[in-house]
Steps between C-alpha positions, in 0.01 A plus 500: 500500500310823536641850471261766619661814362800613300591867503711637215614860506665670205383261226275571204378160391161336459425357847299207361786393272752540782279291727454223242874479430575511873259215580629285216867547588454461876299180446781367280768589756309345789445180300868478414655615827228500765488762774794429734366714785182288501683165505367420848135582417301807410646847476328831567696811405379856549778664301826435321762773517868543429456357151688633198335779302349431160598718204233741377397483136443124479209365296200379701592136429864544594412704810267222620767236441773696677268585787418129543870416511566765763203384712607136469851597612346668802299187576822301462666683788650806330389840628299562816170325567234666716262253662 
């Protein structure tokens, strides 16, 4: 799985720590649950929208984990997928 870019507005957290926590949590979620939208092969997504907002003020680690959960939900068929 490759994610080209994540854009976070309104957060003040160390981007490297957010990225590390995000990668770790998303890898864990994909191992456990797969990526339902890619069940028939590869999946290319330009954007995920319509996902729930994340609360501001989270630690970098927690923000990365929550972001991974929201992205995985989007890849599981929740929200709108732009291809």
